[in-house]
C-alpha positions as semicolon CSV with decimal commas, in nm:
position;residue;x (nm);y (nm);z (nm)
1;M;-1,743;0,961;0,797
2;M;-1,384;0,837;0,775
3;F;-1,059;0,840;0,972
4;A;-0,769;1,067;0,873
5;A;-0,420;1,125;1,013
6;R;-0,396;1,501;1,060
7;I;-0,188;1,770;1,224
8;H;-0,340;2,082;1,378
9;E;-0,004;2,238;1,466
10;Y;0,366;2,189;1,396
11;G;0,572;1,983;1,634
12;E;0,689;1,640;1,743
13;P;0,527;1,313;1,623
14;S;0,275;1,345;1,905
15;V;0,096;1,625;1,715
16;I;-0,035;1,364;1,469
17;T;-0,395;1,282;1,557
18;I;-0,635;1,027;1,410
19;D;-0,953;1,225;1,352
20;R;-1,299;1,118;1,243
21;V;-1,397;1,355;0,963
22;P;-1,649;1,374;0,677
23;I;-1,568;1,189;0,355
24;P;-1,454;1,454;0,102
25;V;-1,670;1,541;-0,196
26;P;-1,501;1,549;-0,537
27;G;-1,538;1,858;-0,752
28;P;-1,530;1,896;-1,130
29;G;-1,256;1,683;-1,285
30;E;-1,201;1,491;-0,961
31;V;-1,288;1,140;-0,841
32;L;-1,331;0,987;-0,499
33;V;-1,093;0,702;-0,423
34;K;-1,136;0,455;-0,139
35;V;-0,782;0,427;-0,005
36;A;-0,647;0,073;0,038
37;A;-0,311;0,200;0,158
38;T;-0,075;0,493;0,163
39;S;0,295;0,493;0,245
40;F;0,532;0,688;0,465
41;N;0,771;0,932;0,300
42;P;1,046;1,106;0,500
43;S;0,950;1,441;0,345
44;E;0,637;1,435;0,561
45;I;0,854;1,503;0,863
46;G;0,927;1,841;0,706
47;F;0,557;1,920;0,677
48;R;0,492;1,810;1,035
49;R;0,776;2,021;1,171
50;G;0,687;2,330;0,970
51;F;0,982;2,334;0,732
52;M;0,724;2,340;0,452
53;P;0,416;2,543;0,551
54;V;0,071;2,384;0,537
55;T;-0,284;2,496;0,612
56;F;-0,431;2,348;0,931
57;P;-0,578;2,102;0,979
58;H;-0,349;1,919;0,737
59;T;-0,408;1,556;0,637
60;L;-0,083;1,366;0,588
61;G;0,003;1,127;0,308
62;W;0,098;1,163;-0,061
63;D;0,079;0,808;-0,199
64;V;-0,261;0,663;-0,283
65;A;-0,342;0,306;-0,380
66;G;-0,712;0,229;-0,386
67;T;-1,028;0,192;-0,590
68;V;-1,235;0,456;-0,766
69;V;-1,565;0,460;-0,577
70;A;-1,776;0,514;-0,889
71;T;-1,621;0,233;-1,096
72;G;-1,422;0,002;-0,868
73;E;-1,110;0,051;-1,083
74;P;-0,784;-0,013;-0,890
75;V;-0,561;0,292;-0,921
76;I;-0,257;0,466;-0,781
77;A;-0,180;0,837;-0,766
78;L;0,035;1,103;-0,611
79;T;-0,200;1,339;-0,428
80;G;-0,239;1,514;-0,095
81;G;-0,447;1,390;0,195
82;A;-0,377;1,023;0,132
83;A;-0,352;0,910;0,496
84;A;-0,728;0,876;0,521
85;G;-1,011;0,640;0,439
86;Y;-1,094;0,826;0,119
87;A;-0,908;1,077;-0,096
88;V;-1,015;1,314;-0,371
89;V;-0,785;1,284;-0,674
90;P;-0,779;1,483;-0,999
91;E;-0,894;1,240;-1,266
92;D;-0,599;1,320;-1,492
93;K;-0,354;1,215;-1,217
94;L;-0,489;0,859;-1,186
95;V;-0,286;0,565;-1,313
96;A;-0,406;0,204;-1,335
97;A;-0,252;0,003;-1,051
98;P;-0,004;-0,277;-1,126
99;K;-0,175;-0,611;-1,179
100;G;0,108;-0,829;-1,050
101;I;0,136;-0,704;-0,691
102;P;-0,116;-0,654;-0,408
103;L;-0,296;-0,319;-0,437
104;E;-0,179;-0,220;-0,090
105;H;0,184;-0,268;-0,194
106;A;0,132;-0,032;-0,489
107;A;0,109;0,255;-0,238
108;A;0,490;0,242;-0,224
109;I;0,524;0,352;-0,585
110;P;0,415;0,713;-0,660
111;V;0,646;0,945;-0,462
112;A;0,951;0,718;-0,439
113;G;0,912;0,579;-0,789
114;L;0,870;0,916;-0,959
115;T;1,161;1,064;-0,764
116;A;1,389;0,777;-0,870
117;W;1,266;0,787;-1,231
118;Q;1,334;1,159;-1,268
119;A;1,671;1,133;-1,091
120;V;1,793;0,851;-1,317
121;F;1,644;0,940;-1,654
122;E;1,593;1,318;-1,647
123;Q;1,839;1,477;-1,408
124;A;2,136;1,239;-1,437
125;E;2,052;1,106;-1,784
126;V;2,217;0,775;-1,697
127;R;2,354;0,597;-2,006
128;P;2,454;0,235;-2,072
129;G;2,797;0,142;-1,942
130;E;2,820;0,427;-1,692
131;R;2,920;0,378;-1,330
132;V;2,652;0,514;-1,094
133;L;2,706;0,561;-0,720
134;I;2,376;0,563;-0,531
135;V;2,411;0,708;-0,182
136;G;2,123;0,597;0,040
137;A;2,025;0,296;-0,169
138;G;1,850;0,132;0,127
139;G;1,572;0,393;0,136
140;G;1,243;0,398;-0,047
141;V;1,372;0,606;-0,340
142;G;1,691;0,400;-0,345
143;M;1,492;0,081;-0,395
144;F;1,368;0,213;-0,727
145;A;1,684;0,404;-0,822
146;V;1,903;0,092;-0,807
147;Q;1,669;-0,098;-1,036
148;L;1,610;0,187;-1,280
149;A;1,983;0,260;-1,312
150;K;2,039;-0,109;-1,388
151;H;1,754;-0,095;-1,638
152;A;1,935;0,197;-1,803
153;G;2,240;-0,027;-1,847
154;A;2,460;0,119;-1,572
155;T;2,696;-0,047;-1,328
156;V;2,551;0,037;-0,987
157;V;2,758;0,094;-0,675
158;A;2,521;0,132;-0,379
159;T;2,582;0,251;-0,026
160;A;2,394;0,058;0,239
161;S;2,425;-0,014;0,608
162;P;2,467;-0,377;0,716
163;R;2,095;-0,405;0,793
164;S;1,992;-0,316;0,435
165;A;2,289;-0,450;0,234
166;A;2,129;-0,785;0,147
167;A;1,807;-0,621;0,029
168;V;1,994;-0,372;-0,189
169;E;2,207;-0,648;-0,340
170;A;1,892;-0,847;-0,419
171;L;1,764;-0,549;-0,619
172;G;2,060;-0,581;-0,854
173;A;2,337;-0,356;-0,721
174;D;2,676;-0,464;-0,859
175;E;2,873;-0,348;-0,555
176;I;2,767;-0,266;-0,199
177;V;2,963;-0,013;0,006
178;D;2,912;-0,004;0,382
179;H;2,930;0,372;0,429
180;T;2,955;0,327;0,806
181;S;3,297;0,161;0,783
182;R;3,472;0,271;0,461
183;P;3,504;0,580;0,240
184;L;3,283;0,623;-0,062
185;P;3,457;0,533;-0,389
186;G;3,542;0,786;-0,657
187;G;3,569;0,738;-1,032
188;N;3,194;0,754;-1,092
189;D;3,015;0,895;-1,393
190;V;2,706;0,975;-1,185
191;V;2,632;1,018;-0,816
192;L;2,271;1,002;-0,697
193;N;2,252;1,141;-0,344
194;L;1,936;1,016;-0,171
195;A;2,060;1,047;0,189
196;P;2,004;1,343;0,427
197;A;2,361;1,470;0,397
198;D;2,566;1,697;0,174
199;P;2,608;1,535;-0,168
200;P;2,951;1,371;-0,213
201;M;3,121;1,525;-0,517
202;L;3,260;1,195;-0,643
203;G;3,126;1,188;-0,998
204;D;3,107;1,384;-1,319
205;R;2,733;1,444;-1,266
206;V;2,594;1,473;-0,913
207;V;2,219;1,476;-0,851
208;T;2,070;1,521;-0,505
209;I;1,718;1,516;-0,361
210;T;1,824;1,632;-0,015
211;H;2,091;1,896;0,057
212;P;2,181;2,125;-0,232
213;G;2,556;2,131;-0,293
214;E;2,785;2,344;-0,505
215;G;2,819;2,170;-0,840
216;A;2,529;1,931;-0,769
217;T;2,189;1,932;-0,938
218;H;1,917;1,953;-0,673
219;F;1,557;1,879;-0,767
220;V;1,213;1,807;-0,625
221;A;1,011;1,545;-0,808
222;R;0,700;1,655;-0,994
223;N;0,376;1,466;-1,041
224;D;0,395;1,299;-1,384
225;P;0,124;1,036;-1,447
226;G;0,286;0,938;-1,778
227;Q;0,610;0,842;-1,608
228;L;0,417;0,669;-1,331
229;A;0,236;0,459;-1,592
230;E;0,570;0,365;-1,752
231;L;0,699;0,254;-1,413
232;V;0,387;0,045;-1,357
233;G;0,457;-0,118;-1,692
234;L;0,807;-0,217;-1,579
235;I;0,665;-0,359;-1,258
236;D;0,404;-0,563;-1,441
237;A;0,674;-0,687;-1,681
238;G;0,876;-0,813;-1,383
239;L;1,163;-0,573;-1,451
240;V;1,117;-0,369;-1,132
241;R;1,028;-0,505;-0,790
242;V;0,839;-0,332;-0,511
243;D;1,003;-0,416;-0,180
244;I;0,784;-0,356;0,127
245;T;0,977;-0,361;0,453
246;E;0,694;-0,301;0,701
247;T;0,314;-0,281;0,708
248;H;0,125;-0,074;0,965
249;T;-0,213;0,085;1,034
250;L;-0,304;0,452;1,067
251;P;-0,262;0,482;1,447
252;D;0,103;0,375;1,407
253;L;0,200;0,691;1,214
254;P;0,333;0,888;1,514
255;E;0,564;0,598;1,603
256;I;0,681;0,569;1,241
257;H;0,764;0,940;1,231
258;A;0,961;0,910;1,557
259;R;1,154;0,608;1,433
260;A;1,230;0,778;1,102
261;E;1,372;1,084;1,277
262;S;1,607;0,861;1,476
263;G;1,718;0,663;1,168
264;Q;1,547;0,338;1,265
265;I;1,361;0,257;0,944
266;R;1,459;0,154;0,592
267;G;1,284;0,096;0,264
268;K;0,914;0,150;0,208
269;I;0,657;0,131;0,486
270;I;0,291;0,108;0,390
271;I;-0,008;0,214;0,598
272;K;-0,323;0,014;0,531
273;G;-0,671;-0,030;0,671
274;L;-0,762;0,338;0,649
275;A;-1,137;0,326;0,580
């Protein structure tokens, strides 16, 4: 048996329950992973509230960092049902975990890292010398987007509240804009909108992961193990950092959801100790 954070109905954070359930059995082409940690992603609020339909009971969590039960290999993956002691993962979606950071911290990478990678390199096609405005740089995706845009050779202007400004600057942003006290600057080649608001049309190319906007490219990240492996390579080479802002355990998930809905969290929060 194992513990899993599940919802049996849509609703407020209180609908999240910690259930004791059987350990899943992998099918053909799948492996069983003992989960060291998962991480919280704001998109899970949408699943909990019914904006994106699920089948009940639904186990939360999309980021897996753990060890393959059969081999002991440390891995990461983007897969469903990650907020549990064990998760079944398609074998072709597994990526070797970074060697230079704690395995639990690697749970911050899959969803946020792939979203940032595809925003920077695929959707915006950021080029050296371009000016990139990243709106919502203090979030989990923003952490990676700032660093990947710098890696692409861009000048990065990042919006951040006073509580996250220092962390965003430490990730390499060239300019920090406090969006709570001054207008966003224009004259950008690219705008990456990572905040839950209409995308500001202040650049030649506007990419958004939240609200679609006229003239903006809206996308939802796909699961791409090849890109995930490339990102792991940058992390192991010391070119991209993984910044963990908080660490919690499974019973804390309802509180994390409530805080996220009221705008009280930033960066990546990992959930460990699931087995």
